[in-house]
N, C-alpha and C positions, 0 to 999 in steps of 0.2 A: 705790723700785725697787731701790736698792742693798741695803737690808735684806732685800727679798724674794728677791734672788738668793743669799742666804746658804745655805750648804750644809745647815743644819738644816731648811730648808723642803722641799727636793725631794730632796737626795742620799740621805736615809735610805731612800727608795723607789727609788733608782737612776733618778731622772728627770732630764731635761735641759730647762731652761727655754728656750723658743724665742721667745716674744713675750708682752707683758703690755699691759693697757689698764685704766685707772681708770674705773669706771662706777657708775651707780646705776639702779634700776628706774624705767622711764619711768612717769610719772603718779603716783608715790608720793613720800612725804617723802624727801628726799635723804639716803641712807645709803650712803656710798662703799664699794665693794667692788673687787676686782681680779680680772679674768678672765685666766687664764694658759693659754697653749698650751704643753703639755709633751710630751716624747717619752720613751717607754720602748723597750726593744728590741722591735721588730716591732709597735709599737702607739703611737697618738697619743691624747691626751686633752685636753679642755677643763675646767679646774678653776676654781672660784670660791673666792677666798681673802679672808678678812677679818682685820683687825688684832685681836689679842687685847685683852681689856679692860684688861690691865695690861702694861706693858713694851712693847718694840718687836717682840715676836714675832707671827707670823702663823699662822693656822690655816685649814685647808681645810674648806669647808662643803658644797660640791657638786662632783660629778665626772661628766662625760659622755664616752663614747668618741666620738672625732671621726668614726668611720665611721658613727655614727648621725645625724650632722648632715645634714639634707635640703636646707635652703634658707638663704641669707644675703641679707637685704634691706637694702641700704645706705641707702635712703630719699633718695638723691641724684638726684632727677629733674631739677629745673630749678635748684635752688640747693643750696648746701652745708648739710647738716643733721647735728646731733650724734647723732640717734637712729638705731638700727639694730635688726634683729630676727634671731634665730637660731631655727630651727625644728628641734627634735628630735621626740620624741613629742608635745610641745606647743610652743607658740610662746613664746619668752622675749623681752621687749622691754627694751632697755637704752638709756641715754643716756651718751655719752662726755663726759669733761671737756674734750677738745679735738679738733679736726678732724684734727690730725696723728696723734694716737694712734689714732683710729678708722681712718684710711686705712692706717696701718702694720699694724694688727691685721687688717683685711680682706685686705690684700695678702699677709700671711703665710698666712692661711687659703687664699687662692687658689693660692699656690705649693705648699702642702702637698697641696691637692686634686689638682693636676695631677701632682705627683710621686709621691704614695703612695696616693691614693684613686681613681685612674683617672677623675678628673673626675666623681665621683658627686654632688658638691654643686652645686646651682644657685645662681648669683649674679644677683640682680635689682637694678635701680635703683642700679647702681654703674658709673660711667664706666670705660671701658677704661684711660684714662690713670692712674686711681688704682690699678687692678690691676697695671699694668705699671710703675708707679713713675715715670710721666712727669707733666709739668705742663701745664695748659692755657696757651695763648698769653696769655690774659688774666692768669693768675697770673704768668707770666714778665714781662709788662709791668708788673704791679703791683710785682713785686720790683725791676725796674729803676727804677721811679719812687721806690720807697722808698729805694733806694741813692742816687739823685740827691738826694733830700731830706736824707739823712744827710750826703752830701758838702757840701751847701749849708750845713747847720747846723755841720759841722765847721770851715768857713772862719772862723767867728766864735767859736771856742773861746778860752778865756782862756789867756794865755801862761804857760809854766812858769817857775820861778825862773831856770833856765839861759838860757832864751830872753830873759828880761828883762835878765840880765847882759850877754849878747851884744849886745843892742840898745843898752844904755847905752855899751858899749865902742865900738860903731860910731858912736854920736853923738859921743863924745869924739874919735875919730879924725878925723872930718870936722867938728869944731867950727868951724874957720874959715869953712867954707862953709855951715854949717847955717842961718845967718841968711839966706842966699840960697836960698830953697826951690826955686826953679826949677832952679838949678844942681845942688842936691842930688838932686832927683828925676831929672834927666837922668843923673847919675852912676849911681844905682841901676838905672835902666832899661838902661844899657849893660852893667852887671855881670850883670843877669838874662839879657840876650840871649846873653852869652858862655856862661853856664851852660846855657842851652837848647841851644845848638849842641853843647856837649860831651855833653849827654845824648843828643841825636839821633845823634851819631856812635857813641856806645856801643851804642845800640839796633841801628843798622845793622850794626855789627860782630858782634853776637850773633844775627843773624837766621839764620845757618846752623845754629847750635846749636839754636835753637828749632825749625827745620824737622826736624832730626834727631830731636829729642825727640817731636814730633807723630807722625812716622813710627813711632817705637818704640811709642808709645801705641796707634796703629791696629793694629799687628801684635799687641800684647798683647790688644786687644779681640777680634780675630779668633780668637786661640787660646782665649780665654775662651768665645766662642760655640761653638767646636768641642767644648770640654770639656762645656758645658751640653747640647749635642745628644747627646753620648755618655752623659752621666748620665741624660738623658731616656729613651734606649733601655734602659739598665740598669733604670731605674725601672719601665718597662712590663714588662720581663721578670720583675722581682721581683714586680710586681702579679699577673701570671698564676701565678707560683709560689705566692703567698699564697693565691689562690683554690683552687689544687689542694691545698694543705695543709689549707684549711678543709674541702674535700670529703673528704679522707682522714680528718680528725678526725671528721666526721659519720659516715663509714662505720665508723670504729672504735667510736663510741658505739652504732651499730646492732648491730654484732657483739657488743658487751658485753651489749646488751639481749637478743639472741638466745640467748646463752649463759645469761643469767639465767633466761629463760623455759624453756629446755631443762632447766635444773637443777630449776626448780619443777615442771615436768611430770614429770620422773623421780621426784621425791619423792611427787607425787600418785599415780603408778602404783604405787610401792612401798607407799604407804599402802593403796591399794585391794587390792593382793595380800595384805597382811597382815591387814587388818581385815574384808574382805568374803569371806574364805574360811571356809565352814562345813564342819566336819570330817565325814568319812564316818559316824562313829559317831552324831553328832547327826542327820544326815539319816536314818539308819535308824530311830532312836528316834522321830523326828517322823512318818515314814511309817507305822510300826506303830501308834503311838498307844496303847500298852499301859499301862493304869493299874491293873492288877490287884493290885499289891503296892506297899508304901511305897517300896521301892528303885526300882521302875520309875517311880513318880510323881516321885521326885527326879530321875531321869534325864530325864524329860519336861520338868520345870521347867528344868533346866540347858540342855537343847537349845533350849527356847523363849527363854530369856534370851540365848543365843548368837545365835539368829536375830534377835531384837529388836535386839541390838547391831549386827548387820550392816545391818539395815534402817534404823536410825537414821543410821548413817554414810552409807548410800546416799542417803537422802532429804536429808540435810544437804548433800551434794555437789550433788545436783540443784538445790536451791533456792539454794545459794550460787553455783553457776555461772550460774543464771538472772539474778542481779543483775549479771553481767559481760557481758551481751549487748551487743554494740556498737550504738551508736545509728545508725539508718538513717532518721532523721526527715526530713532534707532532702537532696536531691541536686542539686548545682549551684544553679540559681535556681528549682527547682521547689518548690512548697509542697504536700507530700504527707505525711500522717501516717504514723507507723511502723506496721508490722504485725507482731504477734507470733504469727501463725498457725503458722509452722513450729515454734516452740518449744512452743506448745500441743500440736501434733501429736506432738512428741517425748515429752511428758509424759503424754498421755492413755492410752497403753498400760499405764501403771502404775496406772490407776484400780482394777482388781481388788485390787492390792496395797494400795492405800489403804483399800479396804473391809475387807480382813483386819486391817490395822493399827487401824482404827476400832473393831473388836470386840476385838482382842487387847490393845491398849494405848491406851485412850481418852485418857489424860492426855497422852501424847506426840502423839496425833493432834490433840488440842485446840490444841496450840501450833504445829502446822505451818502453818495458815493465817496466823498472826501472823508467822512467819518469812518466809513467802512474801510477805506484804504489805509487810514491812519492806524486803526486798531489792528488790521491784518498785517501791516508792515512790521509791527513790533513782534507779533507771533512768528511770522516767517523769518524775521531776522534771527531769532533764537534757534528755530528749527534748521535753517540753512547753515548757520554757523556750526551747530552740532553735527550736521550731516557731513560737511566738508572736513571737519576735524577728524571724524572717523575715517573718511576717505584718505586723508593724509597719513594717518596712522597705518592704514592698510597698505599704502604704497611704501612706506618706510620700513614696515616690519613684516610684510608678506602675509597680512591677515587674510584668511580664507573667508570670502564673503558669500552669503546666500542671497540670491536675487529674489525679489518679490514675485516675479513672473518668469516664465520660460523665455529666455532670450538667446540669441545667437552671438557668440563671442568671435573675435577675429581668430583666424587659424593660427595654431601654434606651429613653431618651427619643426621641420622634419626630425625624426629620431637621430639621424646621422649628422645633424647640423653641428658645425664647429665654428664658433665665432672667431673671426680673424682680427678683431679690433685690439684696443689697448688693454687687454686683460680683463674684460668684463665677464662676470659669471654668466653662463648660458641660461641659468634658471631665471635671470632677470630680463630675458629677451623681450617678453611681451607683457610683463606685469603692469607697468605703468599705463600702457595703451589699453589693456583690458579694463583697468580700473577707471580710466577716463571715459571709455565707452559706456561702462556701467553707470557712471555719474550722469552722462548725457541722457541715457535711456530712462533714468529715474526722474530727471527733471522735466522731460518732455510731457508726460501725462499730467504732472502737477500743474504746469503752466497752462496746458490746454484746458484742463478741467476748470481752473480758476477763470480763464478768459470766457469760456462758454457760460459759466455761472453769471458773471457780471453782465454779459451781453443780454442774457435772458432775464435776470432779476431786475436790472436797471434799464432794460429796453434800449440798449445803446445801438443795436444793429437792425432796428425795425422802425417803421413809421409810427408816429404818435397815434394812439387809438384810445377809445373809451369803452370799457366793458359795459354791456347792456345793464347789468345788475346795479351799476353805479351811475348810469347816465340819465335816468328818468328825471330826477329833480333838476338837473342842469338844463336838459332840453326844455322842460317846462318853463324854466327861468328865462331862457333865450327866446322862447316864443312870445313872451309878453314884452311890452315896452320896458326899456331899461330905466330903472329909477336913477335919479341924478346922483344919489349917494353911493351907488355901486359902480358908476362908470369909471372912476379912477382905478378901482380895484381890477376891473376887467381889462383896462388898458395895461396895467402893470403886469397882468398875467400874460398878455400877448407879447409884451416886450421881453419877458423872460423865456419864452419858448426857444429863442435862438441859443440860449445858454444851457439848455437841458441835455444836448447831445455830447456827453463826455466820450472822448475817444477811448476805446479799450486799451490801446497801446500805452497811452499816457497814464491811464489808471493803473495798469499792470506795472508800469515803471515805478510808480510810487509804492505799490504793494511789495514788489520784489526789488526794492532799492539796493539790498545787500547781495543780490544774486551775482551780478557781474563782477564786483570786487572780489567776492569769495572764489568765483570761478577763475579769475586771473591769478589769485594766490595759489590755487590748486595746480594751475598750469605751470607756475614757477616751481612748485614742488616736484611735479613730474619731470621737468627739465633737468633737475638736479640728481635724478636717479643714476643717469649715466652721462658720459660726455656728449653723446649724440642722441639723447632722448628727445630733443626737439624734432628730430625726423619722425619718430613714432607718434609724437603729439600731432604733427602736421598731417600725417597719413590718417590718423584716427578722425580728426576733425573734418578733413576733406571727404572721407568716405561717408561719414555720418551726414554731412550736409548734402552730399550727392544722393544718399538714400532718402533724406527728407524731401528733396525736390521731386522725387518720383512717387511720393505718397500724399495722402490727404493732410498730413501734419503740417505741410508747408503753408497751406492756406488757413489752417485751424489756429495757429498761434503766430501772428505777425510779430508780437513782442519777442518770442523766443528766437525768431529768425534774426531780428536785429541784434540781440545779445550774442548769438552764435556767430554772426558775421563779424562783430567786433573781436570776438575771441579768435576767430580764424585769421583775421588780419594781424593780431598779436602773434599767433603761431608762425605766420609767414615772416614777420619781422625778426622773430627769434631765429628762425631757420636761416634767413639771409645774413644775420649777424654771425651765426656759426660759420657759414661759408666764408664770409669776409675774414674772420679770424684764421681759418685754415689757409686762405690765400696769403694772408700776411705772414704766417709762419713759413709757408713754402718760399715766398719771395725773399724773406729775411734769413733763410737757412744758410749756414756756412759750413762747408765740408772741411774738416781738419786737413792742414797741408800735408800731414804725415800719412794720410789715408792711402792705402794701396789700391784703391779702385773698388770695383764691384758695383752693386746696385746702391745708388745714392739714397740716403735716409728719407728725403722728402718724396722720392719715387715710391718707396715702400709704404709711406703713410698715405699717399694718394691711392695706391692699390688697396690698402686696408679699408679706407673710407668708401671706396666704390663697392667693395664686397659687402660691407655692412649696410650701406644705403640700398643696394640692390635687393638684399634680403628683406629689408624693411618695406620697400616699395613693391615687393613681388606681387602682392595681392591688392595693390592700390588701384582705385578707380581712375585717378589722374596722376601723371608724373611730369607735368610741364615744368614745375619748380625744380625738380631733381635734374632734368635734362639741362636746364640753364646753369645749375650749379656745377654739373660735370664739365660743361664746356668751359666755364671760367677756371675751374681747378686745373684741368689738363693744359689750358693755355698758360697758366702761371708755372706749371711744371716745365713746359718747353722753354719758357723764358729763363727760368733759373738754371737750366742746364748749362748755360754759358758761364755761370759763376764758378764752374769747376776747373777753370783754366789754371788755377794755382796749385793743382794737385802735384804730388811728388812723381807720380807715374805719368805716362803719356796721356794727354787729354783726349786725343782721338780714340784711344782704346776705351776709356771710360764712357765717352759719349756713344760709341758703337754698342757697347754692352747695354747701356741704359735704354737707348732707343729700340734696340732689339727686344729688350724685356717689355717695354711699353707696347710695342707692336704685337707681341705674342699675347700679352694680357688682354688687350682690347679685341684681338681676334677671337679669343676664347669667350669673352663676355658678350660679344655681338650686340653692343649698344648702338642703336641706330644713329643717335645724335653725335657720336664720336667716330663715325666711319671716316670722315675726312681727316681727323687727327690720326687715325690708325694708318692711313695711307701716307700721311706726312712723316710719321715715325719710321715707317719702312724706308722711305726715300732718304731721310737723314741718316738712318743706320747704314745704308749702302755708301753714302758719301763719306762718312767717317771711316768705314772699313777701307775704302780706296785710299784715303789719305794716310791711314795707319800703315797699310802695306807699302805704299810708296816711300814713306819715311824710313822704314826699317829695311827696305830692299837693298839699299846700297851698303849696308854694314858688312856683309860677308866679303864683297869685292870692292872695298872702299876706294883704294888708290886706282884700280882699274876703271872704276866708275867715274872718278874725277878726270882721268886721262881722256876717256871717250866723250865726256861732257865738253872738254876743251876742243876736241876734234869737231864735234857738232857745232860749237860756237864759231870756229873758224870758217866752216862751210857756210854757216848762216851769214857771216860777214862778207861773203863773196869770193872766198878762196876756193879755187877749183879742187875737186876731190883728189885728183892725181898730183896736185902740188902741195898737199898738206904735209907729206913726208919730208918736204924741204924746209919746213919750219923747224927751228932748232929744238924747241920744247916738245915737238911731236914727231920727231924723226923715227926712223925704223929702229935705231939703236935704243932710243928711249922707250919705244913700245916693247922691245924684247926685255928690257930691264923690268918693266912693270909686270909683264906676263910671267917672268921667272919667279916673281914673289907669290904667285898663286898656283902652286902645283895642285894636283887633284886632292891629295890628302889634306892640304891646308884649306881648300874650299869645303871639303866635307866637315872638317873640324869647325869651321866658321858657321856652317849651316846648323850643326848640332848645337853650338852655343846659342845661336839665335832661337832655335826651337825651345831650349830650356828656359830662356828668358821670357819668351811669349807664354810658355806654360806656367811660369811663376806668377805672372801678373794677371792673367785672365782668370775670372772667377769661375769656379767649377759649376755653379748653378746654371749658368747660361749655356755651357757646353759649346762654346764657339771656337775652341781650339782646332778641331778638324776643318771648320770653314775657313778660318784665318790661314791655316797652314796650306790648304788647297789653293787659296788665292795667292799666297806667297809663292807657291810652286809655279803656277801659271805665269805670274809676273816675272819670275826669275828666268824661266825658259824664254819668254819673249825678249827679255833683256839680253840673254845669251845670243839669241838669233840676231839681235840688233848689232851686237859687238862683231859677230862674224861678218855681217853684211858691210860694216864700216871698214873692216880689214880688207875685204875683197875690193872695195871701190877706192879706198884711199891708199892702200899699200899693195897694188897689184903686182904679181910676180915676185913678191918678197919671200914667199914660202913661210910666212909667219902664221902660226896657229896657236890657239890656247892649249894648255896642258891637259885639258879634259874635254871630252866630247859630249854631245847631247845625251847619248846613251848612259855615259858615266853620271851625268847630272840627274837623270831620272832614277838611276840606281841609288844615288845618295839620298834622295827624298824618300824612296821606298824603305831603305835600310833604317833611316832615322825614325820613320813612322812605326815600323815594326818593333824596333828596340824599345820604344816607349809604351807599348801596349802591355 
């Protein structure tokens, strides 16, 4: 700090150092710098100083006017912190090397803010005790405790050599009684008591002087407070004077600008007076148009050249001034495109003059559209950039826009609309599409008006013609024999006729060169509002293009059609990319192996996407792109359904529920392009239901089921039905043993266990339990009848029957169903 206060650092700039703090940037590698608060005459600055690479010199790296400081964040909310923030045009985050330096630095800023900046800086997360230079009670207590600890430690400090010598002298003086420690200690205590009494009397005698000193200090503090109040008043007065001086300075700059504009205007007027003045002699020669002799031809040529020079200067001024038209793109918070109609009206009266110039000097006329396009492109670039900037702000912040004319917006969602997507707020449902449509409707009249103007003014959409008022001299000239000196000029005129037809689309592309890039950027902004905003962008562009095709605007602005076609292609590409991303997520989705079934996540996402897209396309003029996307998405859902084979629960049960859910959903939506997929979902639902029932059917009578499966296998191998009982493994005795294991009560208990298991794993949302249980009952009854038929044919006359009847079996199912209700 001592080196930093050297005169070589600040004095060369006549600055005075007020406060410093050693810091480094928060969150980065520690590289120490020094922030300095310095003062100049009538201005304060905050400067960042670093130590030079060599020597002890310092150099300044950054400098900010203190009047631009907006916020000081001390970060001291609940506990002391070394970090703090200073907000100028951007936020700078610093970390101090010590809390004392940080507090002193912030206190200095606070005092300067009150004294010189009219309290324009906000201080947050900084206790008032730090700003006012006071200490917390806790800090005071801590200081007292530290002082006590230091006093306690000081009692046991090592004696100095002088103290040691005095102690030895005292021991020698009282050597006779040193051996008697009690007497020696009593002697020392008496001497200490005498010293204490002497000190106490000295303190009492000086009490009056202390009282007088305290009174003087109080009076001095009162005077200091009065001086500070007076200084505060002076500071406020000086602050108002500073504001008035700033206003005066601004007024002076405006006066200088007015003087400069006045001087430029005077020069332009003088230029017009000197260059646009056609002499009376030239006017008479042009009005007579006499080409009867070589001298008169030369006079006509000189007059025509003088007139051309005047016209060139006039047209240059017209087009040069057109590029300086002030922008009227937006007013306050309104989003309204600029209109150049008044300037077009000012130029259209010169159209006959342009027709004369087109015939008189085609080369000059050929360059005029380019000059016009070059000047107008700069103007439109500024206006279009400002227009789209306001539109982007409106999309991001929900700005309420006022339209220049009455227009129809797209319909808003119904009042009871509930968005089923990924948590998007319902109030953002149509904001981006409404803003996009407003932008398109504001650009259309702008482009059409500009195209009509250049077609009319530069005669780009009509045949070449010569107005009567300007044709008489030319016709007279063509009627006479052509002088040899004018033949090359006439031939050059004929050669340039083919280059005069500038196409309006090409010219508008140069004038509105920034329109398509800005519109593409705005489309990207709209796409970022929501995850599926690209759907709304596509619908808006499709509907707008469809509307344009049915109106006169389609033929009025070929340039706008080209731009919108490119933007529509971009919107379709964004939409296709979004669909491809969704398909990839569905195909790559993996269901956790511990999942208990239910509706798979990618099926739910497909359903949510369809709901959202159908709401967006509800009023769309075309939906071909959406139908293709739906077909691709549902195809990927059907393919990924096979990936659930690793589930913890039965795969057929999960597939049965999901295909039933897809079938019901598609049946409810009634989407024409997905009807075939709906029928396929229904078919696959029945297939998985049948496999699920067949797999679980044998569980209640497992051993009996295995026994009769063996019987059917023997019959299939060629064993006669009446000879099956002679097989050792399938004898009547073995049959009786198996039947005895399944009494009626055991069968009912097994069916009840099966019902609870099915109820546990089936999802309640689909409500398929009654359907599955009914199918299970029918299949079980059919199996029972098959067992009875095998007993009658393979074991005739044995008298063997199962322990339960068909009626018992029906009662079991009824009882289980009723008990679960």
